[in-house]
TORKOL-525585 format. One record per residue (C-alpha): residue in three letters; x, y, z. Coordinates in pm, whole numbers, padded with zeros to 5 digits. Example, Ala and Ser with C-alpha at 12.3 -4.5 7.8 and 13.67 -1.06 7.14 Angstrom:
BEGIN
type->ALA px->01230 py->-00450 pz->00780
type->SER px->01367 py->-00106 pz->00714
% end
This chain:
BEGIN
type->MET px->-26371 py->03734 pz->02717
type->THR px->-26031 py->03736 pz->02867
type->SER px->-25827 py->03421 pz->02966
type->LEU px->-25969 py->03233 pz->03273
type->PHE px->-25809 py->02930 pz->03431
type->ILE px->-26098 py->02707 pz->03595
type->THR px->-26014 py->02387 pz->03784
type->LEU px->-26252 py->02123 pz->03896
type->GLU px->-26178 py->01918 pz->04209
type->GLY px->-26309 py->01661 pz->04458
type->ILE px->-26307 py->01289 pz->04572
type->ASP px->-26266 py->01001 pz->04327
type->GLY px->-26628 py->00950 pz->04188
type->CYS px->-26780 py->01292 pz->04278
type->GLY px->-26883 py->01381 pz->03915
type->LYS px->-26618 py->01637 pz->03861
type->THR px->-26500 py->01497 pz->03519
type->THR px->-26871 py->01503 pz->03377
type->GLN px->-26896 py->01872 pz->03515
type->ALA px->-26566 py->01960 pz->03352
type->ALA px->-26691 py->01816 pz->03033
type->LEU px->-27023 py->01989 pz->03055
type->LEU px->-26863 py->02329 pz->03136
type->ALA px->-26622 py->02333 pz->02850
type->ASP px->-26899 py->02222 pz->02608
type->ALA px->-27116 py->02504 pz->02734
type->LEU px->-26856 py->02772 pz->02705
type->SER px->-26741 py->02654 pz->02353
type->ARG px->-27117 py->02685 pz->02244
type->ALA px->-27112 py->03031 pz->02411
type->GLY px->-26835 py->03144 pz->02196
type->VAL px->-26555 py->03108 pz->02411
type->ASP px->-26206 py->02958 pz->02301
type->VAL px->-26185 py->02682 pz->02564
type->LEU px->-25922 py->02420 pz->02597
type->SER px->-26036 py->02111 pz->02801
type->LEU px->-25755 py->01919 pz->03024
type->ARG px->-25721 py->01649 pz->03290
type->GLU px->-25467 py->01576 pz->03534
type->PRO px->-25249 py->01370 pz->03559
type->GLY px->-25214 py->01373 pz->03200
type->GLY px->-25317 py->01604 pz->02905
type->VAL px->-25000 py->01551 pz->02711
type->ALA px->-24798 py->01254 pz->02616
type->ILE px->-24541 py->01247 pz->02873
type->SER px->-24806 py->01348 pz->03165
type->GLU px->-25030 py->01054 pz->03025
type->LYS px->-24752 py->00799 pz->03084
type->ILE px->-24692 py->00925 pz->03412
type->ARG px->-25066 py->00896 pz->03484
type->ALA px->-25031 py->00538 pz->03394
type->ILE px->-24769 py->00458 pz->03655
type->LEU px->-24951 py->00662 pz->03931
type->LEU px->-25300 py->00466 pz->03889
type->ASP px->-25159 py->00120 pz->03820
type->PRO px->-25294 py->-00113 pz->04080
type->ALA px->-24962 py->-00309 pz->04028
type->ASN px->-24758 py->-00007 pz->04186
type->ALA px->-24919 py->-00043 pz->04535
type->GLU px->-24560 py->-00022 pz->04674
type->MET px->-24536 py->00332 pz->04578
type->GLY px->-24406 py->00550 pz->04861
type->ASP px->-24574 py->00895 pz->04940
type->THR px->-24302 py->01082 pz->04821
type->CYS px->-24255 py->00927 pz->04490
type->GLU px->-24612 py->00971 pz->04447
type->LEU px->-24590 py->01319 pz->04526
type->LEU px->-24289 py->01393 pz->04274
type->LEU px->-24490 py->01197 pz->04001
type->TYR px->-24765 py->01432 pz->04012
type->GLU px->-24561 py->01721 pz->04011
type->ALA px->-24360 py->01613 pz->03729
type->ALA px->-24677 py->01541 pz->03519
type->ARG px->-24816 py->01885 pz->03596
type->ALA px->-24505 py->02063 pz->03536
type->GLN px->-24495 py->01908 pz->03183
type->LEU px->-24884 py->02020 pz->03123
type->VAL px->-24815 py->02362 pz->03232
type->HIS px->-24494 py->02416 pz->03034
type->GLN px->-24629 py->02266 pz->02730
type->VAL px->-24998 py->02361 pz->02719
type->ILE px->-25168 py->02537 pz->02990
type->ALA px->-24922 py->02869 pz->03005
type->PRO px->-24916 py->02882 pz->02629
type->ALA px->-25297 py->02858 pz->02618
type->LEU px->-25333 py->03121 pz->02890
type->ALA px->-25083 py->03348 pz->02744
type->ALA px->-25254 py->03334 pz->02388
type->GLY px->-25595 py->03451 pz->02547
type->ARG px->-25765 py->03100 pz->02594
type->THR px->-25959 py->02980 pz->02883
type->VAL px->-25863 py->02666 pz->03031
type->VAL px->-26077 py->02428 pz->03223
type->CYS px->-25865 py->02134 pz->03412
type->ASP px->-26010 py->01825 pz->03569
type->ARG px->-25769 py->01834 pz->03885
type->PHE px->-25471 py->02064 pz->03964
type->TYR px->-25266 py->02132 pz->04252
type->ASP px->-25541 py->02133 pz->04506
type->SER px->-25568 py->01763 pz->04446
type->THR px->-25203 py->01720 pz->04532
type->THR px->-25257 py->01922 pz->04853
type->ALA px->-25570 py->01706 pz->04964
type->TYR px->-25431 py->01368 pz->04861
type->GLN px->-25063 py->01386 pz->04949
type->ALA px->-25066 py->01657 pz->05227
type->TYR px->-25396 py->01609 pz->05407
type->ALA px->-25483 py->01231 pz->05332
type->ALA px->-25129 py->01097 pz->05307
type->GLY px->-24990 py->01315 pz->05575
type->LEU px->-24698 py->01479 pz->05406
type->ASP px->-24579 py->01786 pz->05513
type->PRO px->-24822 py->02054 pz->05381
type->ALA px->-24534 py->02310 pz->05346
type->ARG px->-24324 py->02080 pz->05130
type->VAL px->-24623 py->01991 pz->04943
type->GLY px->-24700 py->02352 pz->04834
type->ALA px->-24338 py->02423 pz->04778
type->ALA px->-24346 py->02119 pz->04536
type->ASN px->-24672 py->02265 pz->04382
type->GLU px->-24529 py->02599 pz->04331
type->LEU px->-24207 py->02471 pz->04161
type->ALA px->-24436 py->02258 pz->03916
type->VAL px->-24668 py->02555 pz->03806
type->ASP px->-24402 py->02817 pz->03782
type->GLY px->-24675 py->03092 pz->03880
type->CYS px->-24974 py->02958 pz->03692
type->HIS px->-25265 py->02971 pz->03934
type->PRO px->-25642 py->02891 pz->03875
type->ASP px->-25876 py->03194 pz->03877
type->LEU px->-26155 py->02989 pz->04017
type->THR px->-26174 py->02621 pz->04156
type->LEU px->-26483 py->02425 pz->04198
type->VAL px->-26470 py->02163 pz->04465
type->PHE px->-26780 py->01898 pz->04420
type->GLU px->-26885 py->01754 pz->04725
type->LEU px->-27038 py->01398 pz->04783
type->PRO px->-27057 py->01149 pz->05065
type->VAL px->-26748 py->00921 pz->05031
type->GLU px->-26987 py->00608 pz->05024
type->GLU px->-27194 py->00733 pz->04706
type->ALA px->-26870 py->00851 pz->04536
type->ALA px->-26727 py->00489 pz->04579
type->ARG px->-27038 py->00344 pz->04432
type->ARG px->-27029 py->00559 pz->04138
type->ALA px->-26654 py->00510 pz->04067
type->ALA px->-26704 py->00145 pz->04093
type->VAL px->-26982 py->00169 pz->03857
type->ARG px->-26762 py->00352 pz->03616
type->ASN px->-26442 py->00188 pz->03640
type->GLY px->-26529 py->-00169 pz->03780
type->SER px->-26198 py->-00281 pz->03982
type->PRO px->-26042 py->00042 pz->04158
type->ASP px->-25734 py->00218 pz->04044
type->ARG px->-25444 py->00225 pz->04269
type->VAL px->-25577 py->00545 pz->04444
type->GLU px->-25943 py->00420 pz->04480
type->ALA px->-25803 py->00125 pz->04652
type->LYS px->-25691 py->00312 pz->04913
type->GLY px->-26033 py->00321 pz->05094
type->LEU px->-26311 py->00508 pz->05246
type->ALA px->-26109 py->00636 pz->05514
type->TYR px->-25848 py->00776 pz->05304
type->GLN px->-26121 py->00942 pz->05087
type->ARG px->-26269 py->01130 pz->05379
type->ARG px->-25931 py->01255 pz->05456
type->VAL px->-25901 py->01380 pz->05101
type->ALA px->-26264 py->01525 pz->05140
type->GLU px->-26158 py->01703 pz->05456
type->GLY px->-25846 py->01848 pz->05298
type->PHE px->-26059 py->02004 pz->05011
type->ARG px->-26284 py->02166 pz->05300
type->THR px->-25975 py->02295 pz->05444
type->ILE px->-25848 py->02425 pz->05132
type->ALA px->-26183 py->02614 pz->05055
type->ALA px->-26209 py->02776 pz->05421
type->ALA px->-25856 py->02908 pz->05354
type->GLU px->-25927 py->03058 pz->05014
type->PRO px->-26292 py->03141 pz->04973
type->GLY px->-26214 py->03405 pz->04705
type->ARG px->-26089 py->03105 pz->04475
type->VAL px->-26243 py->02779 pz->04605
type->ARG px->-26617 py->02724 pz->04576
type->LEU px->-26769 py->02418 pz->04720
type->ILE px->-27054 py->02246 pz->04518
type->ASP px->-27298 py->02000 pz->04621
type->ALA px->-27253 py->01724 pz->04375
type->ALA px->-27582 py->01513 pz->04472
type->GLY px->-27839 py->01484 pz->04187
type->THR px->-27828 py->01461 pz->03827
type->PRO px->-27538 py->01597 pz->03611
type->ASP px->-27802 py->01875 pz->03479
type->GLU px->-27908 py->01990 pz->03835
type->VAL px->-27532 py->01983 pz->03959
type->PHE px->-27437 py->02191 pz->03629
type->ALA px->-27726 py->02436 pz->03720
type->ARG px->-27513 py->02498 pz->04054
type->VAL px->-27195 py->02524 pz->03851
type->LEU px->-27343 py->02809 pz->03649
type->THR px->-27489 py->02995 pz->03969
type->VAL px->-27149 py->02988 pz->04114
type->LEU px->-26960 py->03122 pz->03816
type->ARG px->-27188 py->03403 pz->03793
type->ALA px->-27186 py->03464 pz->04170
type->ALA px->-26805 py->03471 pz->04136
type->GLY px->-26824 py->03772 pz->03886
type->LEU px->-26693 py->03575 pz->03600
type->PRO px->-26848 py->03651 pz->03261
type->ALA px->-27038 py->03336 pz->03228
type->GLY px->-27253 py->03525 pz->02957
type->THR px->-27520 py->03325 pz->02795
type->VAL px->-27342 py->02998 pz->02914
type->GLY px->-27606 py->02758 pz->02990
type->GLU px->-27902 py->02969 pz->02852
% end
C-alpha cells in the first residue's frame, strides 16, 4: 500500500476523534504503517499553540490572530511530521486539517475565503489530503456530546450553536466543491455503526482498504 493522507473533519462533538482512532487502529492491524495525528497539535510547538487557541481565558482573541495561530501550528506539523512521513511511504490519519480552517475561520467567522485559502496553502506547502471524511451530526446533539466529554466548553465550543451551524454549512460547501476528495458521513449512531460507513466510503473511493475492518 502506498502512502495515503486521510483527514477527518466536522463540527465539535461530531465523533471524528473516535473515528480517527478506530481508523488508525484498523489500518495498523491490517499491516499498514500508519501515523495518527491531531490538529492543532501533534508536535510540541503545535501543542503549545493549541493550548493558547482553546483556552477560554483568551476570549478576546481576534479572528485574524486565530487564523494565523492555526496556520503556524499546521506549518510546524507538516514540516516536522506529515511531509516526512508521507515521503517515507507511511499513511497519515489526521484529526482535522485545513478544511477546518476554511469552515471555521472563513465560513463561520467571516474572514475572506481567498485570504484563508492562501494562508492554508502557505502552511501546507503542497501537502494535501488524498481523502477527507466530514462527519455530519445535528449541532444540538454534537454540543450535548461535547459537554458530556469535556464538561466546560473550550474557547471554540463556547462560541455557541449558531457558530457551529455556520461551520457545518461550511463543511457542506467544501464537500460540494470537491466531491472527489471530500465525503460526507452520517455520524449518528454508535461508533461501530459510523465506522462501518467509514469503511464503505474508503472502498467506494477506490482506496486500498483491503482487509481493514474485516
